[in-house]
C-alpha positions in Angstrom: 2.2 -3.4 -29.2 -0.7 -4.9 -27.6 -2.8 -4.1 -24.8 -1.1 -7.0 -23.0 2.0 -5.4 -23.1 1.3 -2.5 -21.3 -0.9 -3.9 -18.8 1.5 -4.8 -16.2 2.6 -0.7 -16.4 -0.9 0.1 -15.8 -1.0 -2.0 -12.5 2.1 -0.4 -11.4 0.6 3.0 -11.8 -2.9 2.1 -10.3 -1.8 0.4 -7.5 1.0 3.3 -6.3 0.1 6.3 -8.0 3.1 9.3 -7.8 5.1 6.3 -6.9 6.3 5.8 -11.0 8.8 8.9 -12.0 9.1 9.0 -15.9 12.1 9.0 -17.7 11.7 10.8 -21.4 14.4 11.0 -24.0 14.3 12.4 -27.5 11.7 10.1 -28.9 9.0 12.0 -27.3 9.5 15.0 -29.1 10.9 13.9 -32.2 7.1 14.1 -33.8 7.2 17.6 -32.9 10.5 18.2 -35.3 12.6 18.8 -32.1 16.3 17.7 -32.8 18.3 15.9 -30.4 21.4 16.8 -28.8 23.5 14.8 -30.7 21.6 16.0 -33.9 22.7 19.9 -32.7 25.9 19.1 -32.1 26.5 17.4 -35.4 24.9 20.0 -37.5 27.2 22.5 -34.9 30.1 21.0 -36.2 29.1 20.7 -40.0 28.2 24.4 -39.9 32.0 25.0 -38.4 33.7 22.9 -41.2 31.5 24.5 -44.0 32.7 28.4 -42.4 36.4 27.3 -42.7 35.7 25.6 -46.3 36.7 22.2 -45.1 34.9 18.6 -45.4 34.2 16.4 -43.1 34.9 12.5 -44.1 33.8 10.4 -41.0 32.7 11.3 -37.5 31.9 15.0 -37.2 33.2 14.7 -33.3 36.6 13.0 -34.8 37.0 16.3 -37.1 36.4 18.4 -34.5 39.4 17.1 -31.7 41.6 16.6 -34.6 41.1 20.1 -35.6 41.0 22.2 -32.5 42.9 19.7 -30.2 40.2 19.0 -27.8 36.5 17.1 -27.7 33.5 19.2 -28.6 31.7 20.5 -25.5 28.5 23.1 -25.6 30.7 25.7 -24.4 33.1 25.6 -27.0 30.7 24.3 -29.8 28.7 28.5 -29.0 31.8 30.2 -28.7 31.3 33.8 -28.8 28.0 33.5 -27.6 28.1 34.2 -24.1 25.1 36.4 -23.5 21.8 34.7 -22.9 20.4 36.8 -26.0 23.3 35.7 -28.2 22.6 31.7 -27.1 19.2 32.1 -27.8 19.8 33.4 -31.3 22.0 30.7 -32.0 19.7 28.0 -31.2 16.7 29.4 -32.3 17.1 27.5 -35.7 16.9 23.7 -33.7 13.6 24.9 -31.3 11.5 26.0 -34.2 10.0 24.4 -36.9 9.6 26.3 -40.3 9.8 29.7 -38.0 7.2 28.5 -36.4 6.7 27.5 -32.1 6.7 23.4 -31.8 3.4 21.9 -30.1 3.3 19.1 -27.5 2.9 15.8 -29.2 -0.4 13.5 -28.4 2.1 11.9 -25.8 3.3 15.2 -24.1 -0.5 15.9 -23.4 -1.4 12.3 -22.3 0.9 12.8 -19.6 -0.3 16.2 -18.7 -3.7 14.6 -18.1 -2.5 11.7 -15.8 -0.7 14.5 -13.8 -3.6 16.1 -13.6 -5.0 13.0 -12.5 -2.8 12.3 -9.7 -1.0 9.3 -11.4 2.4 10.8 -12.0 4.3 13.9 -10.3 7.8 13.3 -11.1 8.8 13.5 -14.8 12.8 13.3 -15.7 13.6 14.3 -19.2 17.0 14.3 -20.9 15.3 16.9 -23.9 16.1 20.6 -24.0 12.7 22.1 -25.0 9.5 23.0 -23.0 7.0 20.9 -24.6 6.2 19.1 -21.8 5.7 22.2 -19.5 3.5 23.7 -22.3 0.9 20.8 -22.3 0.9 20.6 -18.0 0.5 24.5 -18.0 -2.3 23.8 -20.7 -4.1 21.5 -18.0 -3.6 24.2 -15.3 -0.4 22.8 -13.5 2.3 24.9 -12.9 5.3 22.5 -12.7 8.4 22.9 -10.7 11.2 23.0 -13.0 14.6 21.6 -12.0 18.1 21.9 -13.8 21.3 21.1 -12.7 21.8 24.8 -11.5 18.7 24.6 -9.2 18.5 25.5 -5.7 19.0 21.9 -3.7 16.2 23.2 -1.5 14.0 22.7 -4.9 15.1 18.7 -5.3 12.4 17.1 -3.3 11.4 13.5 -3.7 7.7 14.0 -2.1 5.4 13.6 -4.5 3.4 17.0 -3.4 3.9 18.8 -6.9 4.2 18.6 -10.0 8.5 18.5 -10.6 10.2 18.5 -14.5 13.9 17.7 -14.1 15.9 18.7 -16.9 19.1 17.1 -16.3 20.7 18.4 -19.7 19.6 21.4 -19.3 16.8 23.9 -20.5 16.5 25.8 -23.5 17.1 29.0 -23.8 17.9 29.3 -20.0 20.6 27.1 -19.2 23.7 25.9 -21.2 22.5 22.6 -22.7 24.6 18.8 -22.3 24.6 17.4 -25.9 27.9 16.5 -26.6 29.5 13.1 -25.2 31.7 15.1 -23.0 29.1 17.0 -21.7 27.3 14.0 -21.0 30.0 11.7 -19.2 29.0 13.4 -15.7 26.6 15.6 -13.6 27.4 17.8 -10.7 27.4 16.7 -7.0 24.0 18.1 -6.3 21.8 16.7 -8.8 23.6 13.7 -9.0 22.6 12.5 -5.4 19.1 13.8 -6.0 18.7 11.5 -9.2 20.0 8.8 -7.2 17.2 9.6 -4.4 14.8 9.4 -7.4 15.8 6.1 -8.4 15.9 4.5 -5.2 12.5 5.6 -4.1 10.1 6.1 -7.1 9.5 2.8 -9.9 10.5 4.3 -13.5 8.7 4.3 -16.3 11.4 5.1 -19.4 10.0 6.1 -22.8 12.4 7.6 -25.7 15.4 7.6 -23.9 18.0 4.7 -25.5 20.5 5.3 -23.0 23.5 4.8 -25.2 25.2 8.0 -25.4 24.1 9.4 -21.7 26.8 8.1 -19.7 26.5 10.2 -16.8 22.8 9.3 -16.0 23.2 5.6 -17.1 25.9 5.2 -14.6 23.6 7.0 -11.7 20.6 5.1 -12.9 22.8 1.6 -12.6 24.2 2.3 -9.2 25.1 -0.7 -7.1 24.2 -1.3 -3.4 20.4 0.5 -3.8 17.3 -0.7 -2.8 14.8 0.3 -5.7 11.2 -0.4 -4.0 9.4 0.0 -7.7 9.6 -1.8 -11.2 11.5 -0.5 -14.0 9.9 -0.3 -17.3 11.5 0.2 -20.4 9.8 0.9 -24.1 11.6 -0.2 -26.8 11.3 0.4 -30.7 12.5 -2.2 -32.9 14.2 0.4 -34.9 16.5 1.8 -32.2 19.5 0.7 -30.6 19.6 -2.2 -27.9 19.1 -1.3 -24.7 22.6 -1.1 -23.0 23.8 -4.4 -21.3 25.1 -2.4 -17.9 21.0 -1.4 -17.4 20.1 -4.8 -18.5 22.6 -6.5 -16.5 21.9 -4.4 -13.1 18.1 -3.5 -13.6 16.5 -6.0 -15.2 13.9 -3.9 -16.7 10.5 -5.2 -18.4 10.6 -4.2 -21.8 7.4 -2.8 -23.8 7.7 -2.9 -27.4 6.2 0.3 -29.0 5.7 2.1 -32.2 5.4 5.5 -30.8 5.4 7.4 -27.3 2.1 8.5 -28.5 0.9 5.2 -28.7 2.3 3.7 -25.8 1.2 6.5 -23.8 -2.4 6.5 -24.9 -2.9 3.2 -24.4 -1.2 3.3 -20.7 -4.0 5.7 -20.3 -6.7 3.7 -21.5 -5.6 0.8 -19.6 -5.6 2.8 -16.3 -9.0 4.2 -16.9 -10.3 0.8 -17.0 -8.0 -0.6 -13.9 -9.4 2.8 -11.7 -12.8 1.4 -12.5 -12.0 -1.7 -10.1 -9.7 -0.3 -8.2 -10.6 2.4 -5.5 -7.3 4.3 -5.0 -8.3 6.1 -2.0 -9.7 4.3 1.4 -13.8 4.2 1.5 -14.4 6.2 4.8 -16.9 4.4 7.6 -19.9 6.8 7.0 -19.3 6.1 3.0 -19.5 2.6 3.9 -22.0 2.5 6.3 -24.3 4.5 3.8 -23.8 2.1 1.1 -25.1 -0.7 3.0 -28.1 1.2 4.2 -29.1 1.7 0.4 -28.7 -1.9 -0.3 -30.9 -3.1 2.5 -33.4 -0.9 1.0 -33.3 -2.0 -2.4 -35.5 -4.9 -3.7 -32.7 -7.5 -3.9 -29.9 -6.0 -1.8 -27.9 -9.0 -2.1 -26.7 -8.5 -5.4 -25.6 -4.8 -4.3 -24.4 -6.1 -0.9 -22.6 -8.7 -2.6 -20.5 -6.6 -4.9 -19.9 -4.1 -1.8 -18.3 -6.9 0.6 -16.2 -8.6 -2.0 -15.1 -5.7 -3.5 -13.6 -4.6 0.1 -12.7 -7.8 0.9 -10.6 -7.7 -2.5 -9.3 -4.5 -1.9 -7.5 -5.8 1.9 -6.4 -9.0 0.8 -4.5 -7.8 -1.9 -2.9 -5.0 0.2 -2.1 -7.7 2.8 -0.4 -10.2 0.2 1.6 -7.1 -1.7 3.3 -7.1 1.3 3.8 -3.6 1.7 3.8 -3.6 5.3 7.1 -5.2 5.6 9.8 -2.9 6.7 12.2 -2.3 3.3 15.4 -4.4 2.5 18.3 -2.8 4.2 16.3 -0.7 6.5 17.0 0.5 10.1 13.6 0.5 11.9 12.5 1.4 15.5 10.1 -1.4 15.9 7.7 0.2 18.2 7.2 2.8 16.1 6.8 0.6 12.9 4.6 -1.8 14.6 2.3 1.7 15.6 2.1 2.5 12.0 1.2 -0.3 10.9 -1.5 -1.0 13.4 -2.8 2.3 12.0 -2.4 1.7 8.1 -4.3 -1.8 9.0 -7.2 -0.1 10.9 -8.1 2.5 7.9 -7.0 -0.3 5.8 -10.3 -2.4 7.3 -12.8 0.1 8.7 -14.7 0.7 5.7 -15.2 -3.4 5.7 -15.8 -3.6 9.3 -18.6 -1.2 9.3 -20.1 -2.9 6.5 -20.1 -6.3 7.8 -21.2 -4.7 11.1 -24.4 -3.3 9.3 -25.2 -6.7 8.1 -24.8 -8.4 11.5 -26.8 -5.4 13.0 -30.3 -4.9 10.5 -29.9 -7.9 8.2 -32.6 -11.0 8.7 -29.6 -13.9 8.0 -29.7 -13.6 4.4 -26.5 -12.1 3.7 -24.6 -14.1 6.8 -22.7 -15.9 4.3 -20.7 -12.5 2.6 -19.5 -12.2 6.4 -18.0 -15.6 6.7 -16.5 -15.7 3.4 -14.7 -12.3 4.1 -13.5 -13.6 7.6 -12.5 -17.0 5.7 -10.3 -15.1 3.2 -9.0 -13.1 5.9 -7.6 -15.4 7.9 -6.0 -17.2 4.9 -3.8 -14.3 3.9 -0.7 -16.2 3.2 2.3 -15.4 5.7 4.6 -12.8 4.4 8.0 -13.8 2.7 10.4 -12.7 5.5 13.7 -13.5 3.4 13.4 -10.0 2.4 13.6 -8.5 5.5 16.5 -10.2 6.9 18.8 -7.8 6.0 16.8 -5.1 8.4 18.3 -3.4 11.3 16.1 -3.1 14.5 16.5 -0.4 17.2 13.9 0.1 19.9 15.5 1.0 23.5 12.3 0.0 25.0 12.5 -3.8 24.3 14.5 -5.7 26.3 17.6 -8.1 25.6 15.5 -11.4 25.4 14.0 -9.3 21.9 15.4 -10.8 19.1 14.8 -10.7 15.4 13.1 -14.0 15.2 10.6 -12.5 17.7 10.3 -9.9 15.4 9.6 -11.7 12.4 6.8 -13.6 14.3 5.5 -10.4 15.3 5.3 -9.4 11.5 3.5 -12.9 10.4 1.2 -12.4 13.4 -0.2 -9.2 12.2 -1.5 -9.9 9.1 -4.5 -11.3 11.2 -5.2 -7.9 13.3 -7.9 -6.8 10.0 -9.5 -10.0 10.4 -9.8 -9.4 14.0 -11.1 -5.8 13.3 -14.0 -7.4 11.2 -14.5 -10.1 13.8 -15.2 -7.9 16.6 -17.2 -5.1 14.8 -19.6 -7.9 13.1 -19.8 -9.9 16.2 -20.5 -7.4 18.8 -22.6 -5.9 16.4 -24.8 -9.3 16.2 -24.5 -9.5 19.8 -26.3 -5.8 20.6 -28.7 -6.9 18.1 -29.3 -10.7 19.9 -28.6 -11.8 16.1 -27.6 -14.9 17.4 -27.5 -16.9 14.3 -25.1 -14.3 12.7 -22.8 -14.4 16.1 -22.7 -18.3 15.5 -21.9 -17.9 11.8 -19.1 -15.3 12.6 -17.7 -17.5 15.6 -18.1 -21.2 14.0 -18.0 -20.9 10.3 -14.8 -19.3 9.3 -12.0 -22.1 9.0 -8.3 -21.3 9.4 -6.1 -23.4 7.0 -3.0 -25.0 8.8 -0.6 -28.3 8.2 -1.2 -30.2 11.2 1.1 -33.5 10.8 1.7 -32.7 7.5 -1.9 -32.9 6.4 -3.6 -29.4 5.6 -6.9 -29.0 7.9 -9.4 -26.9 8.0 -9.7 -25.6 11.6 -11.1 -23.1 14.0 -9.0 -19.4 13.9 -9.3 -18.4 17.7 -5.9 -19.4 18.3 -4.4 -17.4 15.5 -6.9 -14.2 15.3 -7.1 -12.8 18.8 -6.0 -9.7 20.7 -2.9 -11.2 22.1 -1.5 -12.8 18.9 -2.6 -11.0 16.4 -1.9 -7.1 18.2 -0.7 -7.5 21.5 2.4 -9.9 21.8 4.0 -6.8 22.9 1.7 -5.8 25.7 3.8 -2.5 26.9 3.7 -1.6 23.1 0.0 -1.8 23.2 0.0 0.2 26.8 2.0 2.8 25.2 0.3 3.6 22.1 -3.3 3.8 24.3 -1.4 6.8 26.4 -0.1 8.2 22.8 -3.6 8.3 21.1 -5.9 8.2 24.1 -4.2 9.7 27.2 -4.2 6.6 29.1 -2.7 3.3 29.6 -5.6 1.5 31.2 -5.0 -1.8 29.4 -4.0 -3.9 26.2 -7.5 -4.7 25.4 -8.6 -1.2 25.6 -6.8 -0.5 22.5 -9.1 -2.7 20.4 -12.0 -1.7 22.4 -11.8 1.7 21.7 -10.8 1.5 17.8 -13.9 -1.0 16.8 -15.9 1.9 18.8 -15.0 4.3 16.5 -16.0 2.0 13.7 -19.4 1.1 15.6 -20.0 4.9 16.4 -23.1 4.8 13.8 -24.4 1.5 14.8 -24.0 2.0 18.4 -24.2 5.0 19.9 -24.6 4.8 23.3 -21.3 4.3 25.3 -22.8 1.9 28.3 -24.1 0.0 25.4 -21.3 -0.3 23.3 -19.4 -1.4 26.6 -21.5 -4.2 27.8 -21.7 -5.3 23.8 -18.1 -5.8 23.8 -17.7 -7.9 27.0 -20.6 -9.7 26.4 -19.2 -10.8 23.0 -15.6 -11.9 24.2 -16.9 -13.7 26.4 -19.4 -15.7 24.1 -16.2 -15.7 21.6 -13.9 -17.5 24.8 -16.9 -20.1 25.2 -17.2 -20.4 21.5 -13.6 -21.6 21.5 -14.1 -23.8 24.0 -16.4 -25.6 22.1 -14.8 -26.1 19.1 -11.0 -26.5 20.4 -9.7 -29.9 21.3 -9.7 -30.0 25.3 -8.4 -26.4 25.4 -8.3 -26.4 29.1 -6.9 -29.7 30.4 -4.0 -29.9 32.3 -3.7 -25.8 32.5 -4.1 -23.5 35.4 -5.4 -20.1 36.0 -1.9 -18.7 35.2 -1.5 -20.4 31.8 -5.1 -19.4 30.7 -5.2 -19.8 27.0 -5.0 -16.6 24.5 -8.8 -16.5 23.7 -9.9 -16.5 27.1 -8.1 -13.0 28.0 -10.7 -10.6 27.8 -10.9 -7.2 29.0 -12.7 -8.6 31.9 -10.2 -11.1 32.8 -7.2 -8.3 32.4 -9.4 -6.3 34.8 -10.2 -9.2 37.3 -7.9 -12.1 37.5 -5.0 -10.7 35.8 -2.0 -11.8 34.6 -0.4 -13.5 38.0 -4.0 -15.1 38.2 -4.6 -13.8 42.0 -7.8 -11.6 40.9 -11.2 -13.3 41.3 -12.6 -13.5 37.7 -15.6 -11.1 37.9 -18.6 -10.7 35.2 -19.6 -7.5 34.1 -23.3 -6.5 35.3 -24.3 -6.0 31.2 -22.9 -9.5 30.3 -25.0 -11.4 33.7 -28.1 -9.3 32.3 -27.8 -10.6 28.8 -27.3 -14.0 29.7 -30.0 -14.7 31.9 -31.8 -14.2 28.5 -29.7 -16.3 26.3 -32.4 -19.3 25.9 -34.8 -16.9 24.9 -32.2 -15.0 22.3 -31.2 -17.9 21.1 -34.6 -19.8 20.2 -35.2 -20.5 16.6 -31.5 -19.8 15.6 -28.3 -21.4 15.1 -26.6 -20.5 17.9 -24.0 -23.0 19.3 -24.9 -25.0 16.5 -28.9 -25.2 17.5 -27.6 -27.0 21.1 -28.4 -24.5 23.4 -27.4 -27.2 26.5 -23.7 -27.2 24.9 -23.6 -23.3 25.4 -24.2 -24.1 29.4 -21.7 -26.8 29.5 -19.2 -24.5 28.0 -20.3 -21.6 30.3 -19.8 -23.9 33.7 -17.2 -25.6 32.1 -15.4 -22.0 32.4 -16.6 -21.0 35.5 -15.0 -24.4 37.0 -11.7 -23.1 35.4 -11.7 -20.3 36.8 -13.3 -21.2 40.4 -16.0 -19.1 40.0 -20.0 -19.6 40.3 -21.3 -19.7 36.7 -23.7 -16.9 35.5 -27.3 -17.8 35.5 -28.9 -18.9 32.4 -31.7 -20.1 33.0 -31.4 -22.8 30.6 -33.2 -26.1 31.2 -32.0 -29.8 30.2 -34.4 -31.7 28.2 -34.4 -34.1 31.0 -36.4 -31.5 32.8 -33.7 -30.2 35.6 -33.0 -26.2 35.7 -29.2 -26.0 36.0 
């Protein structure tokens, strides 16, 4: 076994903590001197034959069936030891080593450490001994023990506490499944529980051959089950081949090992290394802000900020490309509930990065602008999801009209991947507007490019048509209005949702609500003018009722509205900001350093909406005041 053999399993556990269950067999306890169930069965039959003065030739199980006319089971092998005390006495020799109580192996203890650290929460074992429980108790963990006779209420798949499921029984408390007849079937209660586990959890199998446990193999390989995670199977060279049914139905990733102790030791080592570079819990906005503040005080802030921004961007990018946000294959969903959950998950995921880029846009002198640009460009170029995996979903939503079909839903799922980028653009852009850092604002609005195929040619183009409120998060405006009401107690308007989300991110930077309100509207206007500058004739041949999506700002919604009958009215903070725009832009790269180009777009916007352009005081080089 090499570290590379173990690495995929380590990655899986780190990326999905408590979503992988362990399936442990007798191989995990062999080094402690505990025999397998089959070894106990064979020894018990041998003792029975010796007691009768007979010698067994061939298989002990065949001799027993010929002798008594039925196959051996736990009950008939231990016939006459009906009381718990007698049964324990009869089995004690198998669960002690030289009269001493066996101790957990290194594998048991490593597993217990992984449970304590929140990596594993569910352990299935075919073993009868309590070595796993001992190791857990030594770590201060009190596991929930589950057997075939347990109350169904205990059989939960929620990873809220450690559960040890002893499918073949628990010595000395229950009957044990040891013989081939015993192992053929499980009662419906336990069988249904295991089916849920095998469906909802990934598996790491170690010390279990699957050869004799026919009933467990049957449950594990059941058809018509959506398996959400991978199956890793540890295999020793000296052990029998993996059952063909498992290979065919489950296609496990096989890990060659020498022993359980070695495997779990190496697995935990790889996990520790990966966890240094993979955060398992989201950073809070407050922590993100503090980290940037601390970095900006450092003599070389660029070194620290680069690591912070790139690590956080990597984290978001990996989450998006993993496609975990897609509905589960074959599932039934309520579309608006699913979409609300995705928005909220993306907000939690992105808020730290959005806060950090906003801090840089607000406080930095421009030396770290590239970090913001690179982060945005990566997020706007996240590959689209593979929709083939969700073709079988069933969509239920009583709030959606008859025109809503799967194609529309699939388009929504594709576009929502831009929502994290939108949050970063708005947060950093509003912060730059508030501080008057127009070079940084220019970089945010103009430099990141999205890669798209145009006429069979891959080109880098401005992102505004894809990354705007209406494309990334509000394709169904009524849903956003409902989300507003559910979260904020009022419907208001579609942009109000984004307004409030970004406000919560920027609260440590822009505490005054009136100041934030003005900066938000000003940013949206400048975002729109940037779109007019960068896009190819976006207003040509269009009327107000066909306003391009990047221009549908909060001010537009509140004044012009969707019927196009209202008159666009600039808010006072926007008018005030634009009056001083030339002074703010002096010496900056704003609008490519061409302030006249800005004024031309200002006039173009006003002409399209049939209004008077806000005054800017910008003077043409030829000397005329516009």
